[in-house]
Every structure is written in structure tokens, then in C-alpha cells.
C-alpha positions as CSV (number, residue, x, y, z in Angstrom):
1,M,59.7,-9.6,-30.6
2,K,60.9,-13.1,-31.3
3,I,57.8,-13.8,-33.3
4,M,58.4,-10.8,-35.4
5,Q,62.1,-11.8,-35.9
6,S,61.0,-15.2,-37.0
7,L,58.6,-13.8,-39.5
8,V,61.2,-11.5,-41.0
9,L,63.6,-14.4,-41.5
10,W,60.9,-16.6,-43.0
11,K,60.0,-13.8,-45.5
12,F,63.7,-13.4,-46.4
13,F,64.0,-17.0,-47.4
14,H,60.5,-17.6,-48.8
15,G,59.5,-14.3,-50.3
16,K,55.9,-14.2,-51.7
17,N,54.7,-17.3,-49.8
18,I,54.5,-15.4,-46.5
19,Q,50.7,-15.3,-46.5
20,S,50.3,-19.0,-45.9
21,P,52.4,-19.2,-42.7
22,L,50.7,-16.0,-41.4
23,R,47.4,-17.7,-41.7
24,S,48.7,-20.7,-39.8
25,L,50.1,-18.4,-37.1
26,E,46.8,-16.6,-36.9
27,R,44.9,-19.8,-36.4
28,A,47.3,-20.8,-33.6
29,F,47.6,-17.4,-31.9
30,L,44.1,-15.9,-31.8
31,P,42.5,-18.5,-29.5
32,S,45.3,-18.1,-27.0
33,A,45.0,-14.3,-27.3
34,A,41.3,-14.4,-26.6
35,A,41.9,-16.6,-23.5
36,I,44.6,-14.2,-22.2
37,L,42.3,-11.2,-22.8
38,T,39.5,-12.8,-20.9
39,L,41.8,-13.5,-18.0
40,L,43.1,-9.9,-18.0
41,L,39.6,-8.5,-18.0
42,S,38.6,-10.8,-15.2
43,T,41.6,-9.9,-13.2
44,A,41.0,-6.2,-13.7
45,S,37.3,-6.5,-12.7
46,S,38.4,-8.4,-9.5
47,S,41.0,-5.8,-8.7
48,F,38.6,-2.9,-9.0
49,A,35.7,-4.4,-7.1
50,G,35.3,-4.8,-3.3
51,S,34.2,-3.0,-0.2
52,A,35.6,0.5,0.1
53,T,35.4,3.9,1.8
54,W,34.8,7.1,0.0
55,K,37.7,9.5,0.2
56,Q,37.9,12.7,2.1
57,S,38.9,14.5,-1.1
58,P,38.0,12.4,-4.1
59,A,38.9,13.7,-7.6
60,S,35.2,13.6,-8.8
61,D,31.7,12.5,-7.9
62,D,31.8,9.3,-9.9
63,W,31.1,6.1,-8.0
64,F,32.9,4.1,-10.7
65,T,36.2,5.9,-10.5
66,A,38.4,3.6,-8.4
67,T,40.7,6.3,-7.2
68,N,37.7,8.1,-5.5
69,W,37.8,5.2,-2.9
70,K,40.5,4.8,-0.3
71,Q,41.1,1.2,-1.2
72,R,41.1,2.0,-5.0
73,T,38.4,-0.5,-5.5
74,I,34.8,0.1,-6.5
75,P,32.0,-1.4,-4.3
76,N,30.0,-3.4,-6.9
77,G,29.1,-6.9,-5.8
78,P,26.6,-8.7,-3.6
79,G,29.2,-9.0,-0.8
80,D,30.5,-5.4,-1.0
81,T,29.9,-2.5,1.4
82,A,30.2,1.1,0.5
83,T,31.2,3.3,3.4
84,F,30.9,7.1,3.7
85,A,32.6,9.3,6.3
86,S,33.6,12.9,6.2
87,S,34.2,14.2,2.6
88,N,34.3,17.4,0.6
89,Q,32.6,15.6,-2.3
90,T,29.1,14.7,-1.0
91,S,27.2,14.3,-4.3
92,I,27.7,10.8,-5.6
93,D,26.8,10.0,-9.2
94,I,26.0,6.4,-10.2
95,V,26.2,5.9,-14.0
96,F,26.2,2.0,-14.3
97,D,24.3,-0.8,-12.7
98,T,25.6,-1.3,-9.2
99,E,25.0,-3.9,-6.5
100,V,26.1,-3.8,-2.9
101,S,25.2,-5.7,0.2
102,G,25.0,-2.4,2.2
103,I,25.8,1.3,2.4
104,V,27.1,2.6,5.7
105,F,27.3,6.2,6.9
106,K,29.8,6.4,9.8
107,P,29.4,8.6,12.9
108,G,30.2,12.1,11.9
109,A,29.8,11.5,8.2
110,S,29.0,14.4,5.9
111,A,25.5,14.8,4.5
112,F,25.6,12.9,1.2
113,T,23.3,12.7,-1.8
114,I,23.6,9.4,-3.8
115,A,21.9,9.7,-7.1
116,T,21.4,7.8,-10.3
117,N,22.7,9.7,-13.3
118,P,19.8,11.5,-15.1
119,Q,21.3,10.9,-18.5
120,V,21.2,7.1,-18.3
121,T,19.1,4.5,-16.5
122,P,21.2,2.6,-14.0
123,E,19.9,0.3,-11.3
124,L,21.2,0.3,-7.8
125,T,20.6,-3.0,-6.1
126,I,21.0,-3.2,-2.3
127,S,20.8,-6.9,-1.6
128,G,22.2,-7.6,1.9
129,V,22.1,-5.6,5.1
130,G,20.8,-2.5,3.4
131,V,21.4,1.1,4.5
132,T,23.0,1.8,7.9
133,N,23.0,5.4,9.0
134,N,25.1,6.1,12.1
135,S,25.8,9.7,11.1
136,G,23.1,11.3,13.1
137,I,21.9,13.4,10.1
138,V,19.7,12.8,7.1
139,Q,21.3,11.0,4.2
140,N,19.7,11.4,0.8
141,F,19.1,9.1,-2.2
142,V,17.7,10.3,-5.5
143,V,16.3,8.1,-8.3
144,N,16.2,10.2,-11.4
145,Q,13.5,9.9,-14.1
146,G,13.2,7.2,-16.7
147,A,14.0,3.5,-16.1
148,A,16.5,4.2,-13.3
149,Q,15.7,2.4,-10.1
150,I,16.7,1.3,-6.6
151,L,15.9,-2.3,-5.8
152,F,15.9,-3.5,-2.2
153,A,16.3,-7.3,-2.3
154,N,16.4,-10.1,0.2
155,S,16.3,-8.6,3.8
156,A,17.8,-5.2,3.0
157,T,16.5,-2.1,4.8
158,A,16.2,1.5,3.6
159,G,17.4,2.5,7.1
160,S,16.6,5.4,9.3
161,L,17.3,9.1,8.9
162,T,17.3,8.4,5.2
163,A,15.3,10.3,2.6
164,F,14.5,9.0,-0.9
165,T,13.2,11.2,-3.7
166,N,11.9,9.1,-6.5
167,T,11.1,10.0,-10.2
168,G,12.0,6.6,-11.4
169,T,11.2,3.3,-9.7
170,I,11.8,2.0,-6.2
171,T,11.1,-1.7,-5.6
172,F,11.1,-3.7,-2.3
173,S,11.3,-7.5,-2.8
174,G,12.0,-10.5,-0.7
175,T,11.7,-9.7,3.0
176,S,13.1,-6.2,2.6
177,T,11.8,-3.2,4.5
178,A,11.4,0.5,4.1
179,G,12.6,0.8,7.7
180,N,12.2,4.3,9.2
181,A,13.0,6.1,6.0
182,T,11.2,9.0,4.4
183,F,10.0,8.8,0.8
184,T,8.8,11.4,-1.7
185,N,7.3,9.4,-4.6
186,N,6.8,11.2,-7.9
187,S,6.7,8.1,-10.1
188,F,6.4,4.4,-9.0
189,V,7.0,2.5,-5.7
190,N,6.3,-1.2,-5.5
191,F,6.2,-3.6,-2.5
192,T,6.2,-7.3,-3.5
193,N,6.9,-10.8,-2.1
194,T,6.8,-10.4,1.7
195,S,8.4,-7.0,1.9
196,T,7.1,-4.3,4.3
197,A,6.8,-0.6,4.5
198,G,8.0,-0.9,8.1
199,D,7.7,2.4,9.9
200,A,8.5,4.6,6.9
201,T,6.8,7.8,5.9
202,F,5.5,8.3,2.4
203,T,4.4,11.4,0.5
204,N,2.9,9.9,-2.6
205,N,2.4,12.1,-5.7
206,A,2.1,9.2,-8.1
207,V,1.6,5.4,-7.9
208,L,2.4,3.1,-4.9
209,I,1.5,-0.6,-5.2
210,F,1.4,-3.5,-2.7
211,D,1.1,-7.0,-4.2
212,S,1.8,-10.6,-3.5
213,N,2.1,-11.0,0.3
214,S,3.5,-7.6,1.1
215,T,2.4,-5.3,3.9
216,A,2.1,-1.6,4.6
217,G,3.3,-2.4,8.1
218,N,3.1,0.6,10.4
219,G,3.8,3.1,7.6
220,A,2.3,6.6,7.3
221,F,1.1,7.4,3.8
222,T,-0.1,10.8,2.5
223,N,-1.7,10.6,-0.9
224,T,-1.8,14.1,-2.5
225,D,-4.5,14.8,-5.1
226,A,-2.2,13.1,-7.6
227,G,-1.4,10.0,-5.5
228,I,-2.9,6.6,-5.6
229,V,-2.2,3.5,-3.5
230,I,-3.2,0.1,-4.8
231,F,-3.5,-3.3,-3.1
232,R,-3.7,-6.0,-5.8
233,D,-2.6,-9.4,-7.1
234,G,-2.3,-11.8,-4.1
235,T,-3.0,-11.2,-0.4
236,P,-1.3,-7.9,0.4
237,T,-2.4,-6.2,3.6
238,A,-2.5,-2.6,4.8
239,G,-1.3,-3.8,8.2
240,N,-1.5,-1.1,10.9
241,A,-0.6,1.7,8.6
242,T,-2.3,5.1,8.3
243,F,-3.4,6.4,4.9
244,T,-4.4,10.0,4.6
245,N,-6.0,10.8,1.2
246,L,-6.0,14.6,0.6
247,G,-9.0,16.2,-1.1
248,G,-8.6,18.1,-4.4
249,A,-6.8,21.4,-3.9
250,V,-8.0,23.0,-7.2
251,S,-11.6,23.4,-8.4
252,G,-12.6,20.4,-10.5
253,R,-9.6,18.3,-9.5
254,G,-9.9,15.0,-7.7
255,G,-8.3,13.9,-4.4
256,G,-6.0,11.1,-3.3
257,F,-7.1,7.6,-4.0
258,S,-6.7,4.2,-2.2
259,V,-7.9,1.0,-3.9
260,V,-8.1,-2.5,-2.4
261,T,-8.9,-5.0,-5.2
262,S,-7.2,-7.9,-3.4
263,G,-6.0,-8.7,0.1
264,T,-7.2,-6.8,3.1
265,A,-7.1,-3.4,4.7
266,G,-6.1,-5.1,7.9
267,N,-6.1,-2.9,11.0
268,A,-5.2,0.2,9.0
269,T,-6.8,3.6,9.1
270,F,-7.9,5.3,5.9
271,V,-8.8,9.0,6.1
272,N,-10.5,10.5,3.1
273,N,-10.6,14.3,3.2
274,G,-13.0,16.5,1.3
275,G,-12.1,19.0,-1.4
276,A,-10.2,21.9,0.0
277,V,-11.9,24.6,-2.2
278,S,-15.2,25.1,-4.0
279,D,-16.0,22.4,-6.5
280,A,-12.9,20.4,-5.7
281,L,-13.5,16.7,-5.5
282,G,-13.0,14.7,-2.3
283,A,-10.6,11.8,-1.7
284,E,-11.7,8.2,-2.0
285,T,-11.1,4.7,-0.7
286,L,-12.5,2.0,-3.0
287,F,-12.9,-1.7,-2.2
288,N,-13.4,-3.6,-5.4
289,D,-13.3,-7.2,-6.7
290,I,-12.3,-9.3,-3.8
291,G,-10.8,-6.6,-1.6
292,D,-11.7,-6.9,2.1
293,A,-12.0,-4.0,4.6
294,G,-10.7,-6.2,7.4
295,N,-10.8,-4.5,10.8
296,A,-9.9,-1.1,9.4
297,T,-11.1,2.3,10.3
298,L,-12.6,4.1,7.3
299,I,-13.2,7.8,7.6
300,A,-14.8,10.2,5.1
301,N,-14.6,13.9,6.1
302,G,-16.6,16.8,4.6
303,G,-15.2,19.3,2.2
304,L,-14.2,22.8,2.9
305,D,-15.6,26.0,1.3
306,G,-17.9,24.2,-1.0
307,G,-15.7,21.2,-1.8
308,E,-17.2,17.8,-2.2
309,G,-16.9,15.3,0.7
310,G,-14.6,12.3,1.0
311,S,-16.0,9.0,0.0
312,I,-15.8,5.3,1.0
313,Q,-17.0,3.0,-1.8
314,F,-17.7,-0.7,-1.9
315,A,-18.1,-2.3,-5.3
316,T,-18.7,-5.7,-6.9
317,A,-17.8,-8.6,-4.6
318,S,-15.8,-6.7,-2.0
319,T,-16.3,-7.4,1.7
320,G,-16.7,-5.1,4.6
321,G,-15.2,-7.3,7.4
322,T,-15.6,-5.8,10.8
323,A,-14.5,-2.3,9.7
324,R,-15.5,0.9,11.5
325,V,-17.1,3.3,9.0
326,E,-17.3,7.0,10.0
327,V,-18.8,9.7,7.7
328,F,-18.9,13.4,8.5
329,G,-20.4,16.5,6.9
330,N,-20.9,15.8,3.2
331,G,-18.6,12.8,3.4
332,N,-20.3,9.5,2.4
333,L,-20.4,5.8,2.3
334,D,-21.6,4.4,-1.0
335,I,-22.5,0.7,-1.5
336,S,-24.8,1.3,-4.6
337,V,-22.2,-0.3,-6.9
338,H,-21.9,-3.4,-4.8
339,D,-23.2,-6.8,-5.9
340,A,-26.6,-7.7,-4.5
341,P,-27.8,-8.4,-1.9
342,G,-25.4,-5.8,-0.3
343,L,-22.6,-5.4,2.2
344,T,-21.9,-6.5,5.8
345,T,-19.5,-4.5,7.9
346,G,-18.6,-3.6,11.5
347,S,-20.4,-0.3,12.3
348,I,-21.5,3.0,11.0
349,K,-21.0,6.4,12.8
350,G,-21.2,10.1,12.1
351,D,-23.4,12.7,10.6
352,G,-22.6,12.2,6.9
353,A,-24.5,10.4,4.2
354,V,-24.9,6.7,3.4
355,F,-26.0,5.7,-0.1
356,L,-27.5,2.2,-0.3
357,G,-28.8,2.1,-3.9
358,A,-30.9,-1.0,-4.0
359,N,-28.7,-2.9,-1.6
360,N,-28.9,-3.9,2.0
361,L,-26.3,-2.6,4.6
362,T,-25.7,-4.9,7.6
363,V,-23.9,-3.3,10.5
364,G,-22.9,-4.5,14.0
365,T,-20.4,-7.2,13.4
366,N,-17.8,-5.5,15.5
367,N,-20.2,-5.1,18.5
368,L,-19.4,-1.4,19.0
369,S,-22.2,0.9,20.1
370,T,-22.4,3.9,17.7
371,T,-24.6,6.8,16.9
372,F,-25.5,7.8,13.3
373,S,-27.1,11.2,12.9
374,G,-26.7,11.6,9.1
375,V,-29.1,10.4,6.4
376,M,-29.3,6.8,5.0
377,Q,-30.9,6.9,1.6
378,D,-31.4,5.1,-1.7
379,G,-29.3,6.1,-4.7
380,G,-25.6,6.8,-5.0
381,T,-23.1,6.4,-7.7
382,N,-25.1,3.5,-9.3
383,G,-28.5,4.9,-8.4
384,G,-31.1,2.3,-7.4
385,I,-34.0,2.3,-4.9
386,G,-35.1,-0.1,-2.2
387,G,-32.1,0.2,0.0
388,S,-32.4,-1.4,3.4
389,L,-30.7,-1.7,6.8
390,T,-30.0,-4.7,9.0
391,K,-28.7,-4.4,12.6
392,A,-26.7,-7.4,13.8
393,G,-24.5,-7.9,16.9
394,R,-24.9,-7.2,20.6
395,A,-24.2,-3.5,20.7
396,N,-26.5,-0.5,20.1
397,L,-27.0,1.6,17.0
398,S,-28.7,4.9,17.6
399,L,-30.3,6.6,14.6
400,T,-31.1,10.1,15.5
401,N,-32.1,11.6,12.2
402,A,-34.8,11.1,9.5
403,N,-33.6,8.4,7.1
404,T,-35.2,8.0,3.6
405,Y,-34.2,4.5,2.4
406,T,-37.2,2.6,1.2
407,G,-36.4,-1.0,1.8
408,G,-37.1,-1.2,5.5
409,T,-35.1,-2.2,8.6
410,T,-34.3,-5.6,10.1
411,I,-33.1,-6.1,13.6
412,T,-31.5,-9.3,14.7
413,E,-32.7,-10.1,18.2
414,R,-30.7,-12.7,20.0
415,W,-32.5,-14.9,22.5
416,H,-30.4,-16.9,24.9
417,G,-31.4,-19.8,27.2
418,H,-29.2,-20.5,30.2
419,N,-28.1,-24.0,31.2
420,Q,-31.0,-25.6,29.5
421,R,-31.6,-28.8,27.7
422,C,-34.3,-29.5,25.1
423,G,-37.7,-29.5,26.6
424,Q,-36.9,-27.5,29.6
425,R,-38.5,-24.2,30.4
426,R,-36.4,-21.3,29.1
427,N,-35.8,-17.9,30.5
428,W,-35.4,-15.7,27.4
429,H,-33.4,-12.5,27.4
430,E,-34.2,-10.0,24.6
431,R,-31.4,-7.8,23.3
432,R,-32.7,-4.5,21.9
433,N,-30.0,-3.1,19.7
434,L,-31.6,-0.4,17.5
435,V,-32.9,2.6,19.4
436,A,-34.4,6.0,18.5
437,G,-34.7,7.6,15.1
438,D,-36.5,6.8,12.0
439,Y,-35.9,3.3,10.6
440,G,-36.4,3.8,6.9
441,R,-39.6,5.2,5.5
442,T,-42.2,4.6,8.2
443,G,-44.3,7.7,7.8
444,H,-43.3,8.7,11.3
445,P,-39.8,10.3,11.2
446,N,-37.9,10.3,14.4
447,H,-40.6,8.4,16.3
448,A,-39.3,4.9,17.1
449,E,-42.6,4.0,18.7
450,H,-44.3,4.0,15.3
451,A,-41.6,2.3,13.4
452,H,-42.3,-1.0,11.6
453,I,-39.4,-3.2,12.6
454,Q,-38.7,-6.6,10.9
455,F,-37.2,-9.0,13.5
456,S,-35.1,-12.0,12.5
457,C,-34.6,-14.8,14.9
458,D,-31.3,-16.4,16.1
459,L,-32.6,-19.0,18.4
460,P,-31.6,-22.4,19.9
461,I,-32.7,-25.5,18.0
462,C,-33.7,-28.7,19.7
463,N,-34.6,-31.8,17.8
464,G,-34.9,-29.8,14.7
465,Q,-37.4,-27.4,16.1
466,Q,-36.6,-23.7,16.3
467,H,-38.0,-22.2,19.5
468,T,-39.5,-18.7,19.6
469,R,-40.7,-16.4,22.2
470,S,-44.4,-17.0,23.1
471,G,-46.7,-15.1,20.8
472,Q,-44.0,-14.3,18.1
473,S,-42.8,-16.3,15.2
474,C,-39.6,-15.7,13.2
475,G,-40.1,-12.9,10.7
476,Q,-43.2,-11.6,12.5
477,R,-43.6,-7.8,12.2
478,R,-43.8,-6.1,15.5
479,H,-45.4,-2.6,15.9
480,H,-44.1,-0.2,18.5
């Protein structure tokens, strides 16, 4: 008011020259006004941000309306906690980017649904404790379509008795965990850094990725015929998780898919079911590039009502580790696309098919005794002839069916001397570890006594000399 009075008096005495002092006043006043405005906005932001509890009877569903919270502040900061108890407004709408340390549901809390607004693309970041559910009932989170997402950062957890429905993006970073939550993924879920799926349960209808040093933990994953899980970029591990890849449910449609291009399958179990109806494709687990099967259990089941079987495929430079491979019905193991000379893995079991292409399959590195009553054969996805089998390890492999691969069979016999020094007489102990069945194309199916078996030697060496059993040299063919 005083400023205006001064201006009026100045104009009265100086008339038309008012423009010049106004410009001077503008130059002096505007910087101060800007500083005051910045201070006011900062004060307003501080006064409307902080930990708060959702009201029993809020005016609306808007997270960003301060009067909807008891403390008349909006939880929106890395140190803030949003708390929910009993309320008659249980659908919460998030319109703007929001960050909290944690979200707490108190004992006796109502069943809430916290959702990102479908008309915009906000990000909800949970960067501290995570979600704590003490309500005793399921609490729901919804990530709507588009670029909307929930980001779990640092050591945040998705909690327990929590259900996440995702058509946007959910990301776990840092050391965060999916906890014991349940997820229905219709878009994109990513585990990165050293995050873990914990003990969570996933129904995957889209894309789920593990990269960096993340782990699937003890999670349970079901890939529908539209779902794919990928391990890539770094050293991710499938941990001790269980992956069930469903077969195609419609004729001509493919099944669930798991791909390990980097890292390891760990101690996980991968179940690949066959097509559920006639001409439906089976599910598949593929090891590609430098993906390693670790000590996993890999299962390919047969299809139903004319559906194709599930498949386990090893391609390029992937490795088989000490995995247990089990194939049933028209389920199969296919190593025809693998780089030469072939694949080494733990064991083979079941009555399904094994496609070798032109490669060698070495089994026995996990020292488990198994029976294979299916058919090992040349061919496969990449074709090829001359496939071969090598049996390593201490346990038995029983082949009880006629096999048709054309490259022959090699058995590693291990000879062990006891408490001997070089030059002493040795008591050799032979380990027979391939029994029964037809070893490749011998002309005498199912008659082991006629099979031509190529032995390789793993013998002690003294003074540079490899010792062999009397009457047999390394590589000598023995006829039974």
C-alpha cells in the first residue's frame, strides 16, 4: 500500500516521467519477489510432506490431497511412511510421482487397493523399509498400463499378504526383495543389482527379467503360454526357485518360455509341460550363449491329446553343469544347436526323446544312477548325424530301449590303485557304469553283450607313464 501511495505522489509531481521510476522499481523489486516466492513454495512443500495416516473418512481417493490424511500432510519423501488403518475410502489413486520409505497396514486395517492413475504415468518409489502388512488380510497394489511403475529400491520389501497386478513396470533394485508377495504380471517385471524374488509367487503373462547379480531366490513362477523369463546381462541366478512353463492351450500356440543366456540356473527346477490340446506347442527352457544349467533339475513332460511335448534346449556355448535332465512322453532334450563337440551335464532320465544332432552328450557328472528308456537319436532342431554318448562318473546309467544315434558310445572306466607308489604292484578295480540296452547303432538292439563299447582311461601316472590294465590299452575297443 505504501509503495502504491508513493507512486501516486510521484506521478502527481512528475506527470509523464513515471515510466522511468517504474522501471527502476521493477529492477529492484522483481529479484526480491522471486526469492520470496521460492521461499513460500519451499515452505508449502515442507508443510504438506511427511509421514501420515489415511483418514477414516477422507474426502476423496487422492493420495495428494493433504486433507485426506490425519496429519494434513502428504507422505512423499524418502523418510516418509504412509499408514493405513480402518477407512471407508479404500481405493487410493496416485497421480504424481511419489516416494516413501514404507507403507504400513495396521492391525485391523481395511482391504485397500493402491493404484497408479491410468490417465497418467506416475512412479511410486518405495526406498526404505518397504511394505509392512499387519492387517491379516490381502492388500492390493495396481500398476496401470503405460509408463507407470513401482520401483523397490535399496532394501525395500514387497511384504507379505500383498498382491501386485502389473500392466506397467515393476522394478526391484539394490538389495530389495519381493518378499512373500503375489504378482500377476501382464507387462514387465525386472530384478536387477542384487535384488531377489524372495519367496514370492508369480503368474507371468508377459516378460520377467533377471540381470546383473539378481536371484530368483525361492520364488515360484508360472509362465503361461504368453510368459517368458529371461536371465541375462551379468551373473543372475535362478537360485532355488521353481519355474513351471505351461504348454500351449490353443492349437498352434506356443507355451511358456525360460531363457538363460547368462548366469546360472542354480539349484532351481524348470518344468516344461507339453501342449494341452492337439497341435498346441510345448513349453521350453533354452540355455544359450554362456548360460549355465548349474545343478538345476530340468524336466520336459509330454503333451496331452496330441499336443507337442515340452523341450529342454542347449545352444551355442551354453554349459550343462551337473543338472538332472528328465524327459517323458514326447518331451525332449535337444543339443543339436549346441557348438561342437557337444554338451556335458549331470544325468539323463525318463522315457522321452534325446536329439543329439552331430554332437556328443556326456552324462554322469552328478554321480546319480538313472534309467533312460526313451530313444537317443541323431537330428533335432538343427538336424545333423553322428551323434554320440559318453558316460562319465561313478554311478550307473541303464539304457533299456533301442537307441539310434550313429556316433557310438564311450564309457569312462575309472581304475584306482590303493596305497601304492610308482613301480608297486597294483590291485585294479574296474567300475562298470553303463549297463543293459543298445549303445548306439550296434546292429544288436537291446543286447549289451554284442555292443561295441569304446573305453577311455582315467589312470594314475607314474614318471610320465600311464598305466593300463594288462592286455588293454587306452582307447582299445572291447567286445562283449
